[in-house]
C-alpha positions as CSV (number, residue, x, y, z in Angstrom):
1,X,-0.1,0.0,-0.1
2,X,1.7,3.1,-1.0
3,X,2.0,5.6,1.8
4,X,0.1,3.7,4.4
5,X,2.1,3.5,7.3
6,X,3.2,-0.5,8.8
7,X,2.9,-0.8,12.6
8,X,4.3,-3.8,14.1
9,X,3.7,-5.0,18.2
10,X,7.0,-2.6,19.0
11,X,5.2,0.4,18.0
12,X,1.1,-0.5,17.8
13,X,0.5,1.0,21.5
14,X,2.0,4.1,20.3
15,X,0.8,4.7,16.3
16,X,-2.9,3.1,17.0
17,X,-3.7,2.7,20.7
18,X,-2.9,6.3,22.2
19,X,-3.2,8.1,18.9
20,X,-5.8,11.1,19.3
21,X,-6.9,10.2,15.6
22,X,-9.1,7.7,15.1
23,X,-6.9,5.1,13.0
24,X,-8.2,2.3,10.3
25,X,-6.1,-1.1,11.0
26,X,-5.8,-3.4,7.8
27,X,-5.0,-6.8,9.2
28,X,-3.6,-8.2,6.4
29,X,-1.0,-11.3,5.0
30,X,1.8,-11.4,1.8
31,X,-0.1,-14.5,1.0
32,X,-3.7,-13.5,0.9
33,X,-5.3,-12.0,-2.2
34,X,-8.4,-10.4,-1.4
35,X,-6.1,-8.5,0.9
36,X,-4.2,-6.9,-2.0
37,X,-7.6,-6.0,-3.6
38,X,-8.1,-4.1,-0.1
39,X,-4.9,-2.2,-0.4
40,X,-5.4,0.7,-3.0
41,X,-9.2,1.2,-1.5
42,X,-7.8,1.9,2.1
43,X,-5.6,4.3,0.1
44,X,-8.3,5.9,-1.5
45,X,-9.8,6.2,1.8
46,X,-6.2,7.5,3.6
47,X,-6.4,10.5,0.9
48,X,-10.4,11.2,1.8
49,X,-10.1,11.2,5.4
50,X,-6.8,12.8,5.6
51,X,-6.6,14.5,9.3
52,X,-10.1,13.1,10.2
53,X,-8.5,9.4,10.4
54,X,-5.2,7.6,10.0
55,X,-4.7,4.4,7.7
56,X,-2.1,1.9,8.9
57,X,-1.6,-1.8,8.1
58,X,-0.5,-4.7,10.3
59,X,1.1,-8.0,8.9
60,X,-0.3,-10.6,11.1
61,X,2.7,-13.7,10.1
62,X,4.9,-10.9,11.4
63,X,2.8,-9.8,14.4
64,X,0.7,-12.8,16.1
65,X,0.3,-11.5,19.3
66,X,-2.4,-8.4,18.3
67,X,-4.0,-10.7,15.6
68,X,-4.3,-12.5,18.4
69,X,-5.6,-10.0,20.8
70,X,-8.3,-8.7,18.7
71,X,-9.7,-11.6,17.7
72,X,-8.7,-11.6,13.9
73,X,-9.6,-14.9,12.5
74,X,-9.6,-14.0,8.4
75,X,-8.2,-11.3,6.5
76,X,-8.5,-9.0,5.4
77,X,-9.9,-7.6,8.7
78,X,-10.1,-3.9,8.8
79,X,-10.7,-2.1,12.1
80,X,-11.6,1.3,13.1
81,X,-9.9,2.1,16.6
82,X,-11.1,5.2,18.6
83,X,-9.8,6.1,22.2
84,X,-7.8,3.0,22.3
85,X,-10.6,0.3,21.7
86,X,-11.6,-1.2,18.7
87,X,-15.3,0.7,17.6
88,X,-16.0,-1.4,14.3
89,X,-14.9,-3.5,11.8
90,X,-15.6,-4.6,8.2
91,X,-14.2,-8.3,7.2
92,X,-13.5,-9.5,3.6
93,X,-12.1,-7.5,0.5
94,X,-14.8,-5.0,0.2
95,X,-14.8,-1.4,-2.0
96,X,-14.0,1.8,-0.7
97,X,-17.5,3.1,-0.2
98,X,-18.7,-1.0,1.8
99,X,-15.4,0.1,3.9
100,X,-16.4,3.5,4.7
101,X,-20.0,2.6,5.5
102,X,-19.1,-0.8,7.1
103,X,-17.0,1.4,9.8
104,X,-19.1,4.1,10.1
105,X,-17.2,6.8,8.7
Protein backbone atom coordinates (compact mmCIF):
# COMPACT_ATOMS: atom_id res chain seq x y z
CA UNK A 1 0.00 0.00 0.00
CA UNK A 2 1.60 3.21 -1.07
CA UNK A 3 1.99 5.76 1.69
CA UNK A 4 0.16 3.64 4.29
CA UNK A 5 2.27 3.23 7.41
CA UNK A 6 3.10 -0.29 8.56
CA UNK A 7 2.82 -0.89 12.30
CA UNK A 8 4.21 -3.71 14.41
CA UNK A 9 4.06 -5.04 17.94
CA UNK A 10 6.77 -2.51 18.83
CA UNK A 11 4.81 0.63 17.90
CA UNK A 12 1.14 -0.49 17.86
CA UNK A 13 0.34 1.03 21.27
CA UNK A 14 1.88 4.38 20.37
CA UNK A 15 0.61 4.66 16.79
CA UNK A 16 -2.85 3.12 17.20
CA UNK A 17 -4.01 2.92 20.81
CA UNK A 18 -2.61 6.26 21.99
CA UNK A 19 -3.62 8.18 18.86
CA UNK A 20 -5.75 11.31 19.24
CA UNK A 21 -7.14 10.59 15.77
CA UNK A 22 -9.20 7.49 14.94
CA UNK A 23 -7.07 4.82 13.24
CA UNK A 24 -8.09 2.27 10.62
CA UNK A 25 -5.96 -0.87 10.96
CA UNK A 26 -5.72 -3.25 8.01
CA UNK A 27 -4.90 -6.72 9.34
CA UNK A 28 -3.34 -8.50 6.34
CA UNK A 29 -0.67 -10.98 5.15
CA UNK A 30 1.56 -11.27 2.07
CA UNK A 31 -0.06 -14.51 0.91
CA UNK A 32 -3.63 -13.10 1.07
CA UNK A 33 -4.98 -12.28 -2.41
CA UNK A 34 -8.10 -10.44 -1.17
CA UNK A 35 -5.85 -8.31 1.06
CA UNK A 36 -4.08 -6.99 -2.03
CA UNK A 37 -7.46 -5.98 -3.48
CA UNK A 38 -8.22 -3.92 -0.37
CA UNK A 39 -4.92 -2.02 -0.31
CA UNK A 40 -5.82 0.53 -3.04
CA UNK A 41 -9.24 1.05 -1.46
CA UNK A 42 -7.61 1.91 1.87
CA UNK A 43 -5.20 4.27 0.13
CA UNK A 44 -8.25 6.11 -1.27
CA UNK A 45 -9.77 6.32 2.23
CA UNK A 46 -6.49 7.66 3.59
CA UNK A 47 -6.49 10.42 0.96
CA UNK A 48 -10.18 11.26 1.33
CA UNK A 49 -10.16 11.33 5.14
CA UNK A 50 -6.73 12.90 5.62
CA UNK A 51 -6.56 14.67 8.97
CA UNK A 52 -9.72 12.94 10.22
CA UNK A 53 -8.58 9.32 10.23
CA UNK A 54 -5.20 7.61 10.03
CA UNK A 55 -4.77 4.37 8.03
CA UNK A 56 -2.13 1.79 8.97
CA UNK A 57 -1.45 -1.83 8.09
CA UNK A 58 -0.39 -4.71 10.32
CA UNK A 59 1.01 -7.95 8.91
CA UNK A 60 -0.52 -10.73 11.02
CA UNK A 61 2.25 -13.21 10.20
CA UNK A 62 4.87 -10.84 11.58
CA UNK A 63 2.70 -9.67 14.52
CA UNK A 64 0.56 -12.64 15.60
CA UNK A 65 0.05 -11.51 19.20
CA UNK A 66 -1.81 -8.34 18.15
CA UNK A 67 -3.98 -10.24 15.68
CA UNK A 68 -4.80 -12.73 18.45
CA UNK A 69 -5.50 -10.03 21.00
CA UNK A 70 -8.15 -8.49 18.74
CA UNK A 71 -9.66 -11.81 17.63
CA UNK A 72 -8.67 -11.56 13.98
CA UNK A 73 -9.80 -14.91 12.57
CA UNK A 74 -9.80 -14.13 8.84
CA UNK A 75 -8.21 -11.51 6.64
CA UNK A 76 -8.50 -8.91 5.45
CA UNK A 77 -9.98 -7.55 8.65
CA UNK A 78 -10.24 -3.77 8.74
CA UNK A 79 -10.81 -2.31 12.20
CA UNK A 80 -11.52 1.25 13.31
CA UNK A 81 -9.82 2.12 16.60
CA UNK A 82 -10.75 5.22 18.59
CA UNK A 83 -9.82 6.06 22.16
CA UNK A 84 -7.76 2.86 22.33
CA UNK A 85 -10.56 0.42 21.51
CA UNK A 86 -12.10 -1.19 18.42
CA UNK A 87 -15.23 0.77 17.49
CA UNK A 88 -16.17 -1.19 14.35
CA UNK A 89 -14.74 -3.61 11.83
CA UNK A 90 -15.23 -5.00 8.35
CA UNK A 91 -14.11 -8.50 7.33
CA UNK A 92 -13.37 -9.41 3.73
CA UNK A 93 -12.41 -7.58 0.57
CA UNK A 94 -14.80 -4.68 -0.03
CA UNK A 95 -14.77 -1.53 -2.15
CA UNK A 96 -14.04 1.82 -0.51
CA UNK A 97 -17.67 2.83 -0.04
CA UNK A 98 -18.54 -0.47 1.67
CA UNK A 99 -15.53 -0.15 3.98
CA UNK A 100 -16.49 3.43 4.88
CA UNK A 101 -20.11 2.42 5.54
CA UNK A 102 -19.12 -0.69 7.50
CA UNK A 103 -16.79 1.29 9.73
CA UNK A 104 -19.34 4.05 10.24
CA UNK A 105 -17.15 6.86 8.91
